[in-house]
N, C-alpha and C positions, 0 to 999 in steps of 0.2 A: 504494500500500500504506500502510495506517495504522500509524504507529509506536505501539506500546503504551506505556502510562504507565511500566511497569517498565523498558522499554528506554530510554525518553526520560530517565529519571532518571539513567541511566548516563552521560549527556552532561554532567551537572553538573560544573563544575570543582571542585577542592579549595577549600572555603570558606576564604578568607584575605584579609587586607589585603596591600597591596603597598607596602612602605616601603623606599626606598633600594636597590631591586633585590632585596629579600628578601621571601619570603612569611611573614606573621605569622598564625599560627592560634590563638594564645592571647593574650588581651588583658586589660587592666585593667577593662574595662567588661562583660565577659561576652559573651553571645550573644543573638540574636533568632531566632525561627522565621519562615520564609516559608511562607505558606499557598498552596496551589494554588487559584486562583480558580475553576477548573472543577469541583473536587470538594469544596472546603471543608476538605480535609485537609492536614496539615503536609507540605510538600515537603522541607525540609531546614532546618537551623540554620546561621547564619553569624556570625562574630565581629563585635563592635562596637568601634569605636575610641573610647577614652576620652581624657582630656586628655594622658596620656603618649604615646599613639600619634599624636595630632594634632601634638604638639610634635616628635616624631621625624620625622614626614612633612614638616613645614614646614622643619625643619633639613636634612633630606636634599635637599629641593628647592632650598633656599638654597645648599647646598654644591655642587650640580650646576650651578647657574645660570651661573657664569663660563665654564666650559668649553663648555656648550651654546650660550651666546650667541656665543662666539668660534669655534665650529665653522664651517667654511666653508659657504657657502650651498648649494653643490652637494651637500654631504654631508647637510645637513638635508633638502634636496629629495628625495634618494634614499631616506632613511628614511621620510619621509611617504608617498612613492609606494609603498614596499614595504608599509606598513601597509594601504594601500588594496587591494593585491593579496591580502594575507592575509585581509582581511575578505571579499573575494570568494570566496577559497578555502573559508572556513569559513562561508559564508552559511547553509547548511542547519543547521549546528550552532547558529548564532545564532538562527535562526528557531525551532528546537526549544526553546532556553532561554527565549526570549520567550513561547512558547506555554505553557510550564510556569509561569513566574513572573508573567506579566501577562495571560495568556489571549488573546493575539493569535494568530489562526489562521495556521498556516504558509502556507496557500495565498495569503493576501493580504498577508503581511508582506514589505516590500521593504527591502533593505539598500542600494539604489542611492544614496539620499541620503547615507549614511555614506561610501560609496566616493567619491562625487562631492566631498564636503567635503575629504577628504584629498588627492585628486588636484588639485583646484582650488588649494588653498593650498600644495601642494608646488610648483606653478608660480609662486606668489608669493614663495617663499623666496629666490630669486636675482634678484628684480626689485623688491623693496621696500626701497629703501636710503635715500631722502630726496629732497630737491628743491633746486634752485638758485633763489635769490631775486634779483630785480633790485635793485641797490643804488643809493641816491641819498641825499643830493646829491653825496657824494664817491664815487669809485670804490672798490670793495671786493669781496672774495669773501665773499658772504653765503649760507650754505646751512643746510639743516635735516637733522639726523640723526633717523631714527626709532629711538627707544631703547626696548627692552623694559622692562617694569616690574620683572620679577624673578619672584617667586613669585605665581602666580595661584591663587585659591581658586575652584573650579568646583563648583556645586551643581546637580544635574540632577534631572529628573522621571522617573517610571516609564513614562510612555506613550511608547514608542519610545526606550528608554534609550541604545541604541548610536548612533542618529542624533543624539539630543540631546547626547550626550557628544562626538561628532565635530564638531558645530557649534561647540563651545568649544575642544576640544583642537587641531584642525587649525590654526586661525588663531593661537592662542596659541603653539603650538610653532613654527610657521613664522616667527613674529616674533622668536623667540629666548627666550621665557619658559619657565619650568618650572611644573609644575602639581601642586596637591593637589586631587584630584577626589573628591567624596563621592558614592557611588552612592546611588540611592533605596532606601528600606527595602523597597519592593514590587518592586524589580528589581535585586538586587545581582549575580546570577550571570552575566548576560551581560556586565556591566562587568568582572567578574573575568577572564573570558575575553579581553575586549578588552585588558586589561593584559598578559595572557600573550602575545598576538600582537604588541603594541607592543615588548615585550622581544625577541621572536623577530626582529622587523624590524630590530633594532640600536639601538633607543632606549637611550641610556646610563642606567645606574642612577641613580635619583633624579630624573630629568627628569620622569617621571610617577609619582605616588604615589596609590594608590587606597585610600580608606577607606570602610567601611560604618558605618551608624549612623543615628540619628534626629536630632531637632532639636538635642539637646545637642552632638552631634558637629559639626553644621553651624555652630552658634554659636561653638564653639571654633576652628574654622577661620577664621571671619570675624574674630574678635577677636585672632588670633595676630599678634604683632608683626612677623613676617617676611612676612606675606601683604600684598602691595602693591595688589591689586585683586581684586574678587569679581564673578563672573558667575553669575547665578541664573535658573533657569527654574522657574516654579511659579505659585502664586496670589497675589493682592494681599494677603491677610491675613498670609501668611508674609513677603512682601516688606517689609511695614511693620516687622516685627521685625528683618529683615536690615538695613534702613537704620538702624534705631536702634542695632544692635550695631556697624555700621560707622562710625557718626557719632562714636563716642568717639575714634577715631584718624583720622578724616577719610579713611577708605579709600574710594576710588571704587567704584561698583557699576554693573553692567549688569543690567537687569531685563527679562526676557521673560515677561510675565504672561498672564492669562486674557483671554477674549473673549466677547462676546455678539453675534456678527457678523450684520449684516443682509444678506439676500439679496433684492434687488428684482427682481421679474418684471413687465415692462411688457406691454401688450396685444399688441405686435408681436413678442414673443419667440418663439423656437423652443420651444413649450410642452413637447414631449416631452423635449427635452434639459434644459430648466430644471427640470422636475419630477423627472427622474431624478437630476440632480446634487443638488437640494435635499434629497431624501429620503435618498439613499445617504450623502452626506457629513455628514449631521446625525444619523442614527439607526442606520445600519448600520456604516459604517467605524469601526473601533476602538471599536465599541459607543457611539459618540457622545463618546468621551473624547479630545477634541482641542481645543486652544485656539483654532484659527482656523476651526473648523467653522461653517457658516452656520446657526445654530440659531434665527434669527428670519427667517421667510419672509414678505415683504411682496408681495402680489399685486394687480395691478389688478383692480378689481371686475368688469370685463367678462369676465375669464378665470378668475375666482377658483375656481368650482366645477370647472372643467375641470382646473386645476392640482391641486386637491385630489384628484381622482380618480387622476391620475397618481402623486402622492405616496403615496397609500394603497396603490396596487398595488406600488410599489417597496418600501415599508416592510414589506409582508407577504410579500415574495418570498425573503428570504435563508434559507439552511439554517443553523440555529442549533445549536451543539453543541460537541463535543470539538474544541478548536483544533488538535489533532494530526492530525485527519482531513482529508485533502486536499479533501474535499467540503464542508467547513464554510466558510461565508462570514462568520459573525459569532460571536464568542465571548462570554464573560462580562464583566461589569464587574469592577473590581479587588478589591473587598472587601465584606464584610457591611455595614460602615458606609456604603459607597457605595450599596449597595442601599437601605438605610434612608433615606439623604438623597434619592436620586432619587425613590423612591416617595412620600416626603413632599411633594415638589414636585407630583407627579402627583395625589395626593389633594387637595391644596389647589386645583389647577387645575380639578378636576372640577366644583366649585361655580360656576365663572364662565365656563368655555370649553366648547366642544363636542369631546368625545373622538371622533376619527375612527377610530383603531385603536390597539391595544396597551394599555398602562397597567397591566401586571401582570407579576409574576415567573413564570418558567416552572417547572412542577412535573415530575412523572413521573420519568424517568431523569435529568433535569437538576436535580432539586430540591436536591441537595446543593451545587450550585455557585451562582454569583452571576449568573444569567441573567435579563435583563429584555427583554421584547418591545419592538421598535421602536415608539415611541409618538408619535402626532401629535395635536395639539390645534388646532382651528380657532376662528375668531372670538375670538382672544385679545386682551385689553386690553393695550396696549403699556405701561401703567403697572403691570401685575401682576408678581408675583415671578417667574413662569415666563418672562416676557418680559424682565425686567431683571437677573436673577441668573444666574450661570453654573451650570447644572445639572451639567455634565460627565457626561452619560449620554445614552442614546438617546432624547432627547425633542426634538421640533420644535414651535415655536410659530408658527402661521400667522395672518395678519391681512390684511384688505383695505385698499386705498387708492384714492382717486379721481383725484388729480392728482400730477404730478411733484413739486411743491412739498411735498405732504403726505408722499410717500414719503421724500423727503430728510429732512424734519423728524422722522419716526418713526425712520428709520435712525440719525440722530444723537442721538436722545433716549435716551441710555444713558451710564453712566459709563465704559464700555469703548470702546476704539478700536484694536483689533488688526487686523481685516480687514473687508472688505465686498465684496459681489458685485452685479453688475448684468447683467440679461438684457434685451437689446433689439437690434433690427436697425438702429436709427437711430444712425448714427455720431455725429452732432452731439449727440443726447441723451446718448449714452454719455459723451462728453467733458464735457458740462455736469454730469452727475450725479457723475462721478468727481471733478471739481474741488471739489464741495461736500461730499463724504463725509468725515467725520472718522475716518480710519483710516490705519494705517501701510502696509497692503497691500490693493490693490483689484484684483479680477479681473473681466473682462468675458466673459460667455457661457461660462465654464469655471471649473474649480477650478485654482488655480495649480500650476505644475510644481515649485515650490520648489527651483530649482537653486541650487547653492552660489554662483553668480555674482551672484545678486540679493540685495540687502539685505532683511532681514526684522526686523520689530519693530513696536511699537505706539505709541500716544499715549494721553493721559488715564491711567486706572488700568491700562491694559494695558502700562505700563512705558515704559522709555526705553533708548536704546542700540540697536545693531543687530548681528545675526548674518548672515553672508553678504556676499559682494561685497567691494569694497575697504573699505567702511565697517566690515565685520566684523573685518578684521585691524587697522584703525586703532584699534579699541577696546583693543588689547593693546600699544600703544606710546604714549609721550609724545614730543612734538616738542621736540628740543633745537636751538636756533638757535645758529649759530656765525658770528661776524662778524670778518673780518680786513681791516683797511684796506690799500689798495694804494698810498697816497701818504703 
C-alpha cells in the first residue's frame, strides 16, 4: 500500500534543535524551509542554530562529558545497543522521513548499516581500554590509556543521513566522547528523530546535541573553543574551508570526501554480473548520489560493446517515481541546483562522448520534482570533466582499454581515491591490480557490504581518517602513555 504524501507528513517530528536534553524550537538564526524533492514543494520549516545555540550545545556537551566518560563501560554498551534496537523498531518511520526529505525510495532504503554501527561499537565499549607496552632497558609498567577527546563536532551529509550520523556517533560515544552533531540542510528531520530515540534509549542529557543549519552553523561548531575534534562527510571544496577554520586552533579533523571511482571489467569477467553492478550502483541506486559509487567504467575492448548492452538494459529498467510507492526503485535527485549541475555535465559530454541512454529530466506527472533519467555515456575521454569530476547524479562514464597496465593507469588518473572495483576470474590478476589501485576501499567482483567492522575512507582528495572497524573508534581517542619504573 502506498503511503500518501499527506499521511507521510504526519510522521515528521516536531522541528527542533536538541541542546542539553531540551528541544529548542525558536532560535536566534530563524528558520529554513525543506523542499520535497519529489514535488518541488515546501515540506516543512525547521529552526536554524545561530552562534548562541552553537555555544549552548558545545557547553552542554562539555558539561556532560565527565560523567559520560566515567560511566561504566557496560552501561555505555547497553545504551548503544538499545539505540540500535530503537532504530530497528522505527525503521519504517525513518524510511518515510528519508523519502520525504531526500527522495530515497522506501523500498530500497536500508537502515541495516545504522543498526550495525551501533551494535558493533556497543561491543567495543567494554573492550577498548588500552595496551601494555614492553619496557626496556629497565623494568617498568608501561601502558597506554585510550583517552576520549571530549566534545566532538560531527558534520554529516544528506545522502543517507541516519547511516552517516551512526558512523560518527556510535564510535565517538563508545569511546566516551560527547557530540555536537549538525544535521544536513537537505535532511534534518530524520536526524531529529534519531535524537529522540537516543534520549529514549537512556543517553544522558547533553551527551548528544543536534543542531540544524547551513555553512555558518557548521563553521561555528568547528571554531568553538570547546570542540576538540571534527568529523566531516561531504565534498572536497567544503572540506578545504573546514580545514582552514580548524587550523586556527589546530583542531584535528577526519574527512570522508567524494569519489570518482573506477570500475575495471576484464575480458574474463562475469559480464552479466559486472554490467548489472556497474549500471545499478552508478545510475540507479540513490539516483547516483553516493561517494563510493563506480561512476567510471573501464572495459576491455574485447567485451566493450557486450558490457554496454548490459549496462543500457539495467539503466533503462528501474521504475522511477514517488519514493513513497513500494514499487519505485529510483527517486529524484536532491534539489533544483543538483538538476542544473548534473544536466550541465550531460550537455557538455554530448559534444565529445556517445550518449547510450538517458540524458534528460523527466516530465509529465514527475515534472514538478527533480527526476533525471539514468544516463550512460560511452567512448568517454578519461581527461574530460565527466570522467574527472564528481557529478553526484545518475551519470556513468564508460571507456575502453587494451591492457592491464592501461586500465590501472586510467583508474589512477584522477585526483580522487575513495574506492575502486575490479571484475575478473583471474585471482592472480585481481591481486596484482588491487595492489596498484590508489584507493582506500577496493572491491572485487561485487559492491562492498560496508559492514561496521571494516575501515572505510579515502586517499588523495577523497580525504583522510577512517570510519568503521577498530580504526574508526581510534579516531575518537588520543593515546596517553603512562610509565612507572619498577626499580
